[in-house]
Steps between C-alpha positions, in 0.01 A plus 500: 500500500261432210791379289598265781150352509514445123845340524376256765213399268750447215737299719219275624368455147847395382548270800175317422478497120856528372722327754257272691646612833156534661188294467203682344317497834796656683542757223132588517514539878809721482347717225184539707718598797680753279161648410405532867834661583459745212158604629640546851798703372275723292389680816847642538632504143204608286245369258740377232609221734145376544435528124803280424395262777144470375610446138733228623226358720255468213767360266625240749249225408582541131877510556507192722229297332407148599432167340211452741189708449385629837260787436393514866849589618550744214178686573574503874839658427346757264225575752755568774700718263191700402405538864843642575461749215157607624613524862836655416795546728453688825564874485848615601549589862502870570823569687427863580483569873167601642501829689398470861176666598547808726 
């Protein structure tokens, strides 16, 4: 699963920077979505998925870049990413049955 998250980052990076298939804004949005999905999948698949997702999340602004300088949007994105790290994903659901009280 972690390799799949990394491959999606690489495919989006190539689609934006190498082949011009996506606009930078669309590529940024899809990479941010990939980060959110990685954090959500980490509940079930382990910490390596969230580590790959967070590395990709922090690298996204550098990979996509922009001709326009918009520090407000950049810092808002980084703030939301940091907040997600601090909050973390919800704990996995405990599927063990609860014994009935006698």
